[in-house]
C-alpha angles and dihedrals in degrees: 000000000000093000094049092047094050092045089055091046093053090062094052111030140033098247138349144180130193144190129206120189136174120194128189115191129192118190132187124182132188117193120192087351096305129106105259105170141000128174151132127237133179134199134176132179150156131234120197127190121187138185111215122169090349093303129110124235132178136198133172142180142185092200115141089228108027118198110228093204093052093046093050090048091054093046091050091050088051090052091058088069096029132111122275112248138157099226120180113197116214121243110219130147123224089245090063095059119110115253114249130161108238102151124069121189094209091060095042094046097047108116126220088256090053091054092046090052090049091053094043092051090052091050091053092050093050099044116117134157116282095013134106118217125206122183133179130187120193124182126186132190114190135184116198132187127178133179143156141203091259089070101261117147134177138159137171143164123234140188130200135179131187123191114188130181135179132184117203125196122186118194113169107303093343113102114186123184124180116192137183139155148192120226123182146127093248128054114272114259126220090270091053093051092045090052090051093050092045091049093053095043093048094051093042093052092049091048098055091084114067118206135178115273121244122241134219140034102331144162109267128190111212110202119215088265093046096050096083095101090054098042100043096067090052093050090054095043093050093054115107089221094063089046090055090047090054093236102108115106087207096056112125092012101100108146094016120124104245103151142034108305091234092061123097128170122195133182106210123176090177096071110127118238099018124121093224093055120108139155093234135021125237091269098054095260112140113244122253138157118268122205105221096174119015115196092326097317125108108258123179132336118228119249141181121207097273098047090043091053092050091046091046093237138102128280114254091212095260098127114134128177141177128206092277131041131024124300118276138192115276134171122231119194114351119201113199105186150134101272142000091259097039128129121296101190132083122267122226097234098085089122091065109086111229096015095260095306101114101072095094097039113110094186127356146097144275107214116203101163137014129198121235100014110169096032122115128010097342098166093064088070093233114128136176118174139159112243117253094186123004138147131215118236118206124176092346097310136095107246099180149298121307126217132188095032135122135199127210139178146117116278094210093052095044093051093054090080116021114196094210148330118239128231091231100087110164145150119272103182105302096345127087117198143140125227114281127213109217121187127221099019112164111244119187135180116235 
């Protein structure tokens, strides 16, 4: 399909690139411990981008039998009203792409019954009196092909599986929900499922006792799940698009020490076993790792082809696109760790709340979930959120769960001096990070 489409485009426009993708999704859901839904869906589509008369146009379709002539005509019509851009498409052969395992037979060959058994087994392991257990299992098999009029070609197959579980306990007006998940390209093994169960049970047990929240500027341990409010501003600020828009606080600071010197952040699409990994991005740029923060200093910003062209730099291979609309910048696998050459695997201590960082805390919090992350002016780094799930630490021990409390701070300021890195590094979706101890976080009772 890609070759026929590009051949048609060459006769009608100056340059073009295209993506074809087919996705098969299998989903299983248990609600209150019972099988609620199970099914398989499939979708395929094409996205075409053209440069005609110096302007960019885009067209897409999910038709089962797309007509190349019609798609090119629509893309060219879009270009007549499109933005002017000098876009240079890369020329790379499939043989030049870096090798990376993205397809796992165990995941692809798992039947619907296999996935149901996986979910049912997890339900049985999490059941306990007075609690409701919900479990979902989602498996995806995807085929992707990209190409452009400069001769670049690339294709790969990928698998992904997500297993999510939550346990809800309602006692009077107290509603407690503990959630965790496994995300990978290969089926979870017994150790992965045991870690998920242990993580939920550990946090649930510690949350059954409710204590009064502390108040003031305190040391706070943000678990990998609770770090979202701190990480999100950095992800936005390190995007080439926000730099072009003039809204990134890190613009013009490449090479400057802005964070704790022990901190490095890397975007790496060549990580084995991760659903976001791929040998080539959606714009035919070969994948490679990008150092976003290198030992506390601002490294590179991420770019797709368009933002790179406007910034007069090179794409970092972070172009992503759907079936409709133009490509956009997207991260792959983000490593948030102690040093540029630090560990990339998961540690076994996920059952220890706070990753071993609470021993020296006289009074503070472990934050596992915040409410409303992503709302408001995120890129400024300032956050203020009620806690969804947090635990009080007193004299080096967790004494119980706190309610009616909020935490606030500035991500850029807090990351200048990190109090400690936990031993509980793990994957949360497409981000790997340990717990972080941040000093002087504002904690307030509500």
